[in-house]
C-alpha positions in Angstrom: -210.1 38.9 -176.2 -209.7 42.6 -177.0 -206.7 44.2 -178.6 -205.3 45.5 -175.3 -205.4 42.0 -173.7 -203.9 40.5 -176.8 -201.0 42.9 -176.9 -200.4 42.4 -173.1 -200.2 38.6 -173.6 -197.9 38.8 -176.6 -194.6 39.0 -174.7 -195.5 35.9 -172.7 -196.5 34.0 -175.8 -193.2 35.0 -177.5 -191.2 33.9 -174.5 -193.0 30.5 -174.4 -192.5 30.1 -178.1 -188.9 30.9 -177.8 -188.4 28.4 -175.0 -190.1 25.7 -177.0 -188.0 26.5 -180.0 -184.8 26.5 -178.0 -185.6 23.2 -176.2 -183.1 20.5 -177.3 -184.4 17.6 -179.3 -183.0 14.2 -178.4 -180.7 13.1 -175.6 -178.6 15.6 -173.8 -175.0 15.9 -174.9 -174.2 15.4 -171.2 -176.4 12.3 -170.8 -173.5 10.0 -169.8 -172.0 12.6 -167.4 -175.4 13.3 -165.8 -176.0 9.5 -165.3 -172.5 9.1 -163.8 -173.1 12.1 -161.5 -176.4 10.6 -160.3 -174.7 7.3 -159.8 -171.9 9.0 -157.8 -174.5 10.7 -155.6 -176.3 7.4 -154.9 -173.1 5.5 -154.2 -171.7 8.3 -152.1 -174.8 8.2 -149.9 -174.6 4.4 -149.6 -170.9 4.6 -148.8 -171.4 7.2 -146.1 -174.0 5.0 -144.3 -171.9 2.7 -142.1 -175.1 0.9 -141.1 -175.1 -0.4 -144.7 -173.3 -3.8 -144.7 -172.0 -3.0 -148.2 -170.8 0.5 -147.4 -167.2 -0.2 -148.3 -168.2 -1.6 -151.7 -170.4 1.4 -152.4 -167.6 3.8 -151.3 -165.2 2.2 -153.6 -167.7 2.3 -156.5 -168.3 6.0 -155.7 -164.6 6.6 -156.0 -164.6 4.8 -159.4 -167.4 7.0 -160.6 -165.6 10.1 -159.4 -162.4 9.1 -161.3 -164.4 8.6 -164.5 -166.1 12.0 -164.0 -162.7 13.7 -163.6 -161.9 13.4 -167.3 -165.4 14.4 -168.5 -166.1 18.0 -169.5 -169.7 19.1 -169.2 -171.4 20.9 -172.1 -174.8 21.9 -170.8 -175.7 23.9 -167.7 -177.3 20.8 -166.2 -174.0 19.0 -166.8 -172.0 21.8 -165.1 -174.3 21.9 -162.2 -174.3 18.1 -161.7 -170.5 18.0 -161.8 -170.3 21.0 -159.4 -172.6 19.1 -157.0 -170.1 16.2 -157.1 -167.3 18.7 -156.4 -169.2 20.0 -153.4 -169.4 16.5 -152.0 -165.8 15.8 -152.5 -164.6 19.2 -151.1 -166.9 18.8 -148.1 -165.5 15.3 -147.5 -161.9 16.3 -147.8 -162.4 19.5 -145.8 -163.7 17.5 -142.9 -160.8 15.0 -143.2 -157.5 15.3 -145.0 -157.6 19.0 -145.8 -158.4 19.9 -142.2 -160.0 23.3 -142.9 -157.8 24.4 -145.8 -159.0 28.0 -146.4 -158.8 27.7 -150.2 -160.9 24.5 -150.1 -163.4 26.1 -147.8 -163.6 29.1 -150.2 -164.1 26.8 -153.2 -166.7 24.8 -151.3 -168.7 27.9 -150.4 -168.5 29.4 -153.9 -169.8 26.2 -155.5 -172.5 25.9 -152.9 -173.6 29.5 -153.5 -173.5 28.9 -157.3 -175.6 25.8 -157.1 -178.0 27.5 -154.7 -178.5 30.3 -157.2 -180.1 28.0 -159.7 -183.1 27.5 -157.4 -183.7 31.2 -157.0 
């Protein structure tokens, strides 16, 4: 590798080294929250499926998971995104039902949806 190629590759190597050095060691501080968010998403899907003979049980368990999440504060970006995804599900559910198109709820739903979508970009 000549000097020009070496200098051109240096920024990429530095970025990779910085990412590796910044990577957390050990479990996430949001491990419990992330697991509970995943559990909520699973249970919510099962509870929304009325063909599921245990849909009422799953729906009740999803509400229990949601109530536990309510008091948990995320620390990491992954934790914030996971909890925001739960909020999107809850806002969408209430906006279709009890909220009946509440403009503030619709705004919050769209803002969270946009924020979550921006992570993929």
